[in-house]
C-alpha positions as CSV (number, residue, x, y, z in Angstrom):
1,M,-1.3,8.9,-16.3
2,T,-1.9,10.8,-13.1
3,N,-5.5,10.9,-11.8
4,N,-5.6,12.5,-8.4
5,H,-9.4,12.5,-8.5
6,L,-9.3,8.7,-8.0
7,F,-8.4,9.3,-4.4
8,K,-11.3,11.0,-2.7
9,L,-10.9,12.5,0.8
10,H,-13.0,10.7,3.4
11,K,-13.1,11.1,7.1
12,N,-10.3,8.7,7.9
13,F,-9.0,7.4,4.6
14,V,-8.2,8.3,1.1
15,G,-9.5,6.0,-1.5
16,D,-12.5,5.0,-3.6
17,M,-15.5,2.7,-3.2
18,T,-18.0,1.1,-5.5
19,D,-20.8,-1.3,-4.6
20,E,-18.2,-4.1,-4.9
21,L,-14.6,-2.9,-5.0
22,T,-13.0,-0.7,-2.3
23,F,-9.5,0.5,-1.9
24,G,-7.8,3.2,0.2
25,Y,-5.1,4.5,2.5
26,T,-5.8,5.7,6.0
27,M,-5.0,9.3,7.1
28,R,-3.1,10.5,10.1
29,H,-5.5,12.6,12.2
30,G,-8.7,12.0,14.2
31,G,-7.6,8.9,16.2
32,Q,-6.9,8.1,19.8
33,S,-3.2,7.0,19.6
34,A,-0.5,9.0,21.4
35,Y,2.0,8.1,18.7
36,P,1.8,11.0,17.7
37,E,-1.0,12.6,19.8
38,N,-4.5,11.9,18.6
39,S,-3.3,10.0,15.6
40,F,-5.1,7.2,13.6
41,N,-2.3,4.6,14.0
42,M,-3.1,1.3,12.4
43,A,0.0,-0.8,13.3
44,L,0.3,-3.2,16.3
45,Y,4.1,-3.4,16.2
46,I,5.2,0.1,17.1
47,G,4.5,0.2,20.8
48,D,1.0,1.7,20.6
49,D,-1.7,0.3,22.9
50,S,-3.5,-2.4,21.0
51,K,-6.8,-1.1,22.2
52,N,-6.2,2.0,20.1
53,V,-5.4,0.1,17.0
54,H,-8.5,-2.1,17.5
55,A,-10.7,0.9,17.9
56,H,-9.3,2.4,14.7
57,Q,-9.9,-0.9,12.9
58,E,-13.5,-1.0,13.9
59,Q,-14.0,2.7,12.9
60,L,-12.5,2.1,9.5
61,A,-14.5,-1.1,9.0
62,G,-17.7,0.8,9.6
63,E,-16.7,3.5,7.1
64,I,-15.8,1.1,4.3
65,N,-18.4,-1.5,5.1
66,F,-15.9,-4.3,5.4
67,P,-15.8,-6.2,8.7
68,V,-12.5,-6.5,10.5
69,S,-13.0,-10.3,10.6
70,S,-12.4,-10.3,6.8
71,W,-9.1,-8.5,6.9
72,V,-5.7,-10.1,6.2
73,L,-2.4,-8.6,7.1
74,P,1.1,-10.0,6.4
75,I,4.2,-9.6,8.5
76,Q,6.1,-7.3,6.2
77,K,9.9,-7.4,5.9
78,H,10.6,-5.0,3.0
79,G,11.2,-7.8,0.6
80,G,9.7,-9.2,-2.6
81,N,7.7,-12.2,-1.4
82,I,4.1,-12.5,-2.5
83,E,1.4,-14.9,-1.3
84,E,-2.1,-15.8,-2.4
85,V,-4.7,-15.6,0.3
86,T,-8.3,-16.8,0.7
87,S,-11.1,-16.5,3.1
88,A,-9.4,-19.1,5.2
89,D,-6.7,-16.5,6.0
90,S,-9.3,-13.9,7.2
91,G,-8.3,-12.3,10.5
92,T,-4.6,-13.2,10.1
93,N,-2.4,-10.7,12.2
94,I,-5.3,-8.3,12.7
95,K,-6.1,-8.5,16.4
96,T,-2.7,-10.0,17.3
97,L,0.5,-10.5,15.4
98,G,1.4,-14.2,14.8
99,S,3.8,-16.2,12.6
100,S,1.5,-16.6,9.6
101,L,2.3,-14.7,6.3
102,Y,5.7,-13.9,7.7
103,D,8.2,-12.0,5.4
104,V,5.5,-11.2,2.9
105,D,5.1,-7.8,1.2
106,G,2.6,-8.7,-1.5
107,L,-0.8,-10.3,-1.3
108,Y,-3.4,-11.3,-3.9
109,T,-6.8,-13.1,-3.9
110,Y,-9.5,-14.2,-6.3
111,E,-12.1,-14.3,-3.5
112,R,-14.7,-11.7,-2.6
113,G,-15.1,-10.9,1.0
114,V,-11.4,-10.7,1.7
115,L,-9.7,-7.3,2.5
116,L,-6.0,-7.2,1.7
117,T,-4.2,-4.8,4.1
118,M,-0.7,-3.7,4.9
119,N,1.0,-0.9,7.0
120,Y,2.9,2.0,5.5
121,A,4.7,5.2,6.4
122,D,6.4,6.3,3.2
123,C,6.7,3.2,1.1
124,I,4.5,2.9,-1.9
125,P,1.2,1.0,-1.9
126,V,0.5,-0.6,-5.3
127,Y,-3.1,-1.7,-5.8
128,V,-3.9,-4.1,-8.7
129,Y,-7.4,-5.3,-9.7
130,S,-9.1,-6.9,-12.7
131,V,-12.1,-5.4,-14.5
132,T,-13.2,-8.8,-15.8
133,D,-12.8,-11.2,-12.8
134,T,-12.3,-11.1,-9.0
135,F,-8.5,-10.7,-8.8
136,T,-7.3,-8.1,-6.4
137,G,-3.7,-7.5,-5.2
138,L,-1.7,-5.2,-3.0
139,A,2.1,-4.6,-2.7
140,H,4.3,-2.8,-0.2
141,A,6.9,-1.2,-2.4
142,G,9.8,0.3,-0.5
143,W,13.1,0.6,-2.2
144,R,14.1,-3.0,-1.2
145,G,10.8,-4.5,-2.4
146,T,11.0,-2.4,-5.5
147,S,14.6,-3.7,-6.1
148,E,13.1,-7.2,-6.1
149,S,10.5,-6.1,-8.7
150,I,7.6,-6.6,-6.4
151,T,5.1,-4.7,-8.5
152,K,6.0,-6.7,-11.6
153,K,5.9,-10.0,-9.6
154,L,2.4,-9.2,-8.3
155,I,1.1,-8.4,-11.8
156,D,2.7,-11.6,-13.1
157,C,0.6,-13.6,-10.5
158,Y,-2.5,-12.8,-12.5
159,K,-3.7,-15.7,-14.6
160,G,-5.7,-13.7,-17.1
161,S,-5.0,-11.1,-19.8
162,K,-2.9,-8.1,-18.6
163,E,-5.3,-5.9,-20.7
164,D,-7.9,-6.5,-17.9
165,L,-5.7,-5.2,-15.1
166,R,-5.8,-1.7,-13.6
167,V,-2.9,-0.5,-11.4
168,I,-3.1,2.3,-8.9
169,I,0.1,3.7,-7.3
170,G,-1.0,5.2,-4.1
171,V,0.1,7.6,-1.3
172,G,3.8,7.5,-0.6
173,I,6.8,9.8,-0.2
174,N,7.4,12.0,-3.2
175,K,10.6,12.4,-5.1
176,S,11.5,15.9,-3.7
177,F,11.4,14.6,-0.2
178,Y,13.1,11.2,-0.7
179,E,16.9,11.4,-0.9
180,V,18.9,8.2,-1.1
181,D,22.5,7.2,-1.5
182,D,24.4,5.3,-4.2
183,R,23.7,2.0,-2.6
184,V,20.0,2.4,-3.2
185,I,20.3,3.6,-6.7
186,D,22.7,0.8,-7.6
187,A,20.2,-1.8,-6.1
188,L,17.4,-0.4,-8.3
189,K,19.3,-0.1,-11.6
190,P,18.4,-0.1,-14.4
191,L,16.2,2.9,-13.7
192,P,14.1,5.2,-16.0
193,D,16.0,8.5,-16.3
194,S,13.0,10.4,-15.0
195,S,12.9,8.6,-11.7
196,Y,16.1,9.9,-10.1
197,E,18.1,13.1,-10.0
198,Q,21.5,13.8,-8.4
199,T,21.8,16.3,-5.6
200,K,24.8,17.7,-3.7
201,T,24.5,14.9,-1.1
202,G,22.9,12.0,-2.9
203,W,19.9,11.3,-5.2
204,Q,16.3,12.2,-5.2
205,L,14.3,9.1,-6.0
206,D,10.8,8.8,-7.4
207,L,9.6,5.4,-6.2
208,K,6.2,5.9,-7.7
209,E,7.8,6.3,-11.1
210,V,10.0,3.3,-10.7
211,N,6.9,1.1,-9.8
212,K,5.0,2.6,-12.7
213,H,7.8,1.5,-14.9
214,Q,7.6,-2.0,-13.5
215,A,3.9,-2.1,-14.3
216,L,4.6,-1.0,-17.8
217,S,7.3,-3.6,-18.2
218,A,4.9,-6.3,-16.9
219,G,2.5,-5.5,-19.8
220,I,0.1,-3.0,-18.3
221,Y,-1.1,-0.3,-20.7
222,E,-0.1,3.2,-19.6
223,K,-3.7,4.3,-19.8
224,H,-4.5,1.6,-17.2
225,I,-2.0,3.0,-14.6
226,S,-3.0,5.8,-12.2
227,V,-0.5,7.6,-10.0
228,T,-1.6,9.8,-7.1
229,G,0.4,12.9,-6.4
230,L,-0.5,12.8,-2.7
231,G,2.6,12.3,-0.6
232,T,3.4,11.2,2.9
233,E,5.5,14.4,3.4
234,S,2.1,16.1,3.9
235,D,0.9,16.5,7.5
236,E,-2.2,14.5,6.6
237,F,-0.2,11.2,6.6
238,F,2.5,9.4,8.6
239,S,6.1,9.7,7.4
240,F,8.9,7.6,8.9
241,R,11.5,9.7,7.1
242,M,10.1,13.1,7.9
243,E,9.5,12.2,11.5
244,Q,12.7,10.3,12.0
245,G,10.9,7.1,12.8
246,Q,8.8,8.5,15.6
247,T,5.4,8.1,14.0
248,G,2.4,5.8,13.4
249,R,1.6,3.7,10.4
250,A,-1.2,3.9,7.8
251,L,-3.2,1.0,6.5
252,A,-3.6,0.5,2.8
253,F,-6.4,-1.9,1.8
254,I,-8.2,-3.3,-1.2
255,G,-11.0,-5.9,-1.5
256,R,-14.3,-6.8,-3.1
257,R,-17.4,-7.2,-0.9
258,N,-19.6,-10.2,-1.1
259,N,-22.5,-9.9,-3.4
260,D,-25.0,-10.9,-0.8
């Protein structure tokens, strides 16, 4: 099921908010980074001045009403490792990068007041949340993480009924702009036929479709899976592939505010 209306355009992010749950994906323009010029870079590890990133963090925090001190960020390595986090992890890798949550590409929590965050520039953010309890999860699904079934692994971390979960497959590079070689296709097999198509020089791969298939195989009803058509090939977002690595990084995030 494709529901682009779930992702509403805001000043600096694409996402949705309720009184409790918020999720989204930051956009490219309107920032103070020079990487590229006037961009809203959200990553500390690409050579940008940390002051720029911190300013963007505070700006976004104000827009989504979720203080930076409550954010959690892993050190991503394009793998399939997932960790549960709590309020005790708040602030991890936000102002400075450390050694905590190293080699982690999936996070989940059962606590309110914790914002799960990760950096992206083509890979697929997968948001998972329960409609009956406080479970929220976020995965960074590049082709390597996808080959390790990171979306299915994240869903399988949930202790309740899969009927209560909702999955949103967010902004990432779309199939027409994502060509890969045999090595990638072989690593991901078996694949749904609709997710890849041969070209003269390789294969066009639909990572969104592959991760949707993982959600289905994990027991999520199709009606409970939403896939955005928005792609990082658009000038509104950062794209490592389209810009040959010379670009910033977005921040995907999901969390539930405290009730007080």
